[in-house]
N, C-alpha and C positions, 0 to 999 in steps of 0.2 A: 581632473575633477572626478572622473569615474573611479579612480583608486582611492581618493580622499574621502568621498562621501560615505561609503560603507564604514570606514574606520571611525568617522565622527559619529555616525548613528550607533555603532557598537559601543563606543565610549560613553555615549549618553545613557544607554541602557545599563551598562556596567555600573554607572554611578548611582543608580536607583538605590535608595536605602532598603536594607533588609533588617527585619526585627524578629524577635521570638514569636510575635503574634502571627507572623506569616507561616509558621511551621504547622503542617497538618500531617496526620498519618492517614492512609487510605482506610476508610470505614469498611468494616466487614471483611477485610483481607486476612485470610488465615494462612498459616504455613502450608506449603504444597498447593496453594491456590492462587499464586501470583498471576495477575491478568496480563502480563507482558506478552505481546504477540510474537511468537516465533512462527512466521508465516510463509506460505508458498502461494504463488498464483497457480492454481490447479485447473485453469480453464481448458487445457488440452489433455488432461489425464484420461478422461472418459473416451475421447477420440482415439488415444493411443491404445487403450484396451480394446476398443471396437475394431481396430485394425489388426488385432492379434499380437501386439507386442507383449513380450514376457519380461518380467523384472525380478531381480534377485537382491536380497538384502546384502549387507557387507560380509556376512558369513556364508554367502552363496545359496541361501535357502530361498526358493521361489515364493513370492508373496504378492498380494495386490499392492500396488504402489501407495494407495491410501493408508494401508496398514504399516508399510515400511516407514513412511514419514511419522506416523503416530508413535511407533516404537522408538524413535530417536528424539522424541521430545517436541516435535512440531505440533502446534495446537490451533493454528488459524489457517484458513484457506480463503483465497479470493477467486471468484468466478467473474468473468466479464460477459456482458451481453451486448449484442449489436441490434440495431433496428432491423426489422425484417422487411424483405428477405435478406438474410445475412450471408455475405460472401464467404464468411469464415465458418459457417455452421453453428455460430454461437447465438442461436435464437432462443425463444422462451422455452420451448419444450426441452431443448438440450440443457438449459440452465436449471429447469425444474428437476430433471434427472440428476444433474450434478449436485444440486442442493440436497437431494435425498441421500446421495452417497456421503456427503459431508456429515449429515446427521447420523447416518449409520455408524460412521467411524469416530464420532465424537468431536468434530471440529467446530470452533467458532467460525462464523461465516461473514465475509465481506463481499459485497456486490459492486461491480464496476460497470457503470453505463458508459459505453464508448461514444455515445452521441453521434453515431454514424452507422452505415451498413457494413463497415469493415474496420480496418485499422484507423485509429485516430491518435495522433501524437503531435509534437511540436511542428513537424514538417507537413502534416496534412490533417485537416479537421473538416472533412466534407459534409455538407448538409445531407441528411438521409433522403434518398430518392422520393420516398412517400411524402415528404414535407417540402420538397424543393420549390414547387410551383405555388405555394400558399403565400398570401401576404403575411406580414410580420405578426399581426395580432392572432391570426388563425394558426400560424405555425407555433407560436408560444403556447396556445391552448392545446394544440395537437401533441406537443411535446409533454405538457403536463399530463394529458390523458394517457399517453403511452407509459410514462413512469408510474402513474397510478395503477394501470392495468398489470404491469409486471410485478410490482411490489405486492399488490393485492393477491395475485396468483400464488406467489411464494408464501404469503401469510396463510392463504386458504389451505395449503397442503402441510402447514405446520413447520415451515422452514423459513421463517422471517429472518432476513439478514440483520446482524447487529450493527454493521456499518454499511452505508451506501455511498458510493462515489458518484457525484453528479459530474460526469465527464472524466476523461482519461488524459492526463498531461495537458491541461487546458490553459497553461500559462499564456499561450498565443491565441486564446479564444476558442470558439467552437462555432459550428454551423457557418463555415466560411462561404461566401465572402462577407455576409452581413454581420457576423459576430467576430470579425478578425481583430486581433490586438497586435500593436506594434510597439517596439521598445527603442529602436534607433531614433536618433534626434531628427533625422530627415523625414520619418514617417510617423512619429509618435502622435502627431495631431490628427492622423487619419484613423486612429483606433476607435472602435465602435463599442465602448464600454457599456453604454445604455442598452443596446440591443443584446449584447452578450449576457449581461446580468439579468435581463428579462428572462432569458432561457434558464439561467441558473435558479432564479427565484421561483420559476414555474415548477422546475423539478423538485426543488426543496419543499415547496408547498404540497406537492403531491405526496411526498414521503411522509410529511407530518400528518396528512389526512389519513393515511393508512395506520401509522403507529408513531406517536410523538417520541417514543423512547429510542427509535432508531437514531444512531449517530450519523450525521451527514458530513461527508468528507469532501473537501476541495483538493484536487490532486494536480500539482504542477511539477514540471520536470527539473527545475533548477535548484537542486538540493544544496549546491555549494555556492550559490550566487545570492549574497545578502541583499544587494541593491535591487535586483529584479524581484526578489521575494517581498521586499518592502513596498515596491510599487504595486505589485499585484494585490497583496492583502490590505494595503491602504485603500485601494479602489473597492475592494470587497466591503470594507467598512463604510466608505462613502455611499455606496449603492445599497447598503443595508441587506446584504446577502445573508441568509439565515443558515449558518453552518456551525458544526460543532468541533471538527478536528481537521488538522492539516495533514496532507500527504505529500511527500516529496519523492521524486525519482532521484537516485544518486548512483551514477555510473562513473568510474574513474576516467574513462576516455572522453567524457563529455562535461562533467559537472564539477570538477575541481578535486582538491585533495581531501583527505580525512580532516585536516585542520580547517579547511573551508566549510565542510559539513558541520564541524563542531561550532564554529562561530555563527553560522546561519541558524542552527537550531537554537542556540543560546539567545540570539537576538529576537528571532521570531516568537519564541515562547515568552520572553520577558515583555515584549511590546504588545502582542496580540492575545496572550493568555489562553492559548488553545493547546490541547494535547497534540503531539506531533508523532507521525509514523514515517519511517522510510518505507514507503509502500512498494517501491521497486528498487532492487539492486541486483548486481550480477557480476560474474568474473569468469574468465575462460580458464579451463584446465589444460588447454593445448595452445600452441602459438596462434595468436590472432592477428587480424589485419590492423588492429589498433596499436598493439605494442610490439611483440617480438618480430613479427614479419615486417614491420615498418622500421625496426631498429630503434624503437622508443622504449625507454626503461619504465616499466610500470611499478606500482607500489609493492607488488608481490610477483614472484616468478609465475609464469603461466603454466602451472603444473597442478595436478590434483591437490597437493598439499597447499600450494599458494592460493588456490581457489578457496579452500577452507579458511585459511588465515585471513583472507580479505573479508569474508563474511563476519568472522569474529571481530575484526577491527571495526567494521561498521556498527555492529551490535553494541560494542562497548562505548562508542561515541553516543549512541542513542540512549543507552542505559544511564550514562552520566549526565544527560541533559538536565537542566535545572528544574526544581520544584516537582520532581517525579512526573514530568509531563512528556518525557520521551517514552512512548508507549509500545513500540514494536518495530520489527523489521520483516519485510517480505522479499522473497527471491523471485525474480522473473528470468527465465522460465524453466522449470525443472525438467521438462521433457525435451528441451531443445538440444541440438548437437553442439558439442564444444563447450558450452557453458551450462549444460544441464547436470542433473544429479546422477545419471546412470551412464556407464561406459557405452560409447556408441556401438562397439562391436559385440560386447558380451551381455549388456543389460544389467551388469552388477553395479550396485550403488557405490559411488565414489566417496572419498573421505569427507567431502563437504556435507554429506548426509549427517555426519556426527558433530557438526560444528556447534550445535546448541546444547549438546548433552551436558556439558559442564555447568550450564546455567539452569537447565530445565529438569534434570533428573537428580534424585528419584522423584517420581510423581506422587508417591504416597509414603507415609512413615513406615519403614520396614522393621522397626524394633518391636512392634506389637504393643507398645505402651500408649496410654491415652495422652492427649495434649495437656489436660489440666489434672494435676496430681493432688487432689483435695482429700483423698481418703487416707485412712490410717493403715499402718501395717496389719496385714491379715484381713483387711476389708476390700482388697483389690477385686474388682469385678471380673 
């Protein structure tokens, strides 16, 4: 049944009628101003600079990493924030400084609430220490107040994020154990959807109170798993969670093939009518414990060129998503070893840095002519 259900769901969505009345073009979108997100998680860039690491562009010229990314067409950046005290150093002051850097270099800004004091992901979603001993209602209110404080502080310094994630890879819930979600048949009935969505709705409400134009993202890790996506977002509808966009993590060693990603995006968009981002992806440029070292054949060679081609393959799936609702791809994590964007020994940018150039460049019209050619010969301004 597990293999049959997704196929039936996908078939039902594919059968939906499409008509000319459904076709829209994006209002206000000009040439050289496409809003597709070519993004990086830049949470650790500032820390790398503070440790004295030096970085070089593909031509060997030393530059700030923020500038190197921009020069190759990257236009969005994500910063994560942990509840304080943060074991990772990703507290409010650090994020405020990072947001100022993003503004200085002209990035669009997405903020990622980890909903913990450190890492949160499908394997661990610990309740922040400062909230652990509170009863449920007080914890919900404290979470609301924390989100309100963070987003208000970013707004006050003129760096309001355009997207805010309420949680990081929250498919299995958050604030464990109270907000834990299960999918296996033996434990599914033990899921705490009500408690979990209380936290989500509190965070969403806080964001709306600061700025209703901020787009709220729900980020889950199963980018290639259609059935789990349908369960999760179906529950979000059932509990009336107020969100705007979907974020998926999609790694080839965990979440399926590119074809699985394609089908999941198609189904999720057609059923839930939300813009979708692959908010995390990555690939190694050296033999990894997932593929080559394990003797498993991956979708691309684990080489610098294979890393670049993987990212382009993911991007093209997202770009081809229906109804112009595939909105962007983000890499995690450009400063890491093995799957980062800089050679571990030399600090020189790897080929993956150039993966989006064929889609994102040029960023301006270089022929010197105007967009609208309404004047007569001899009248050219």
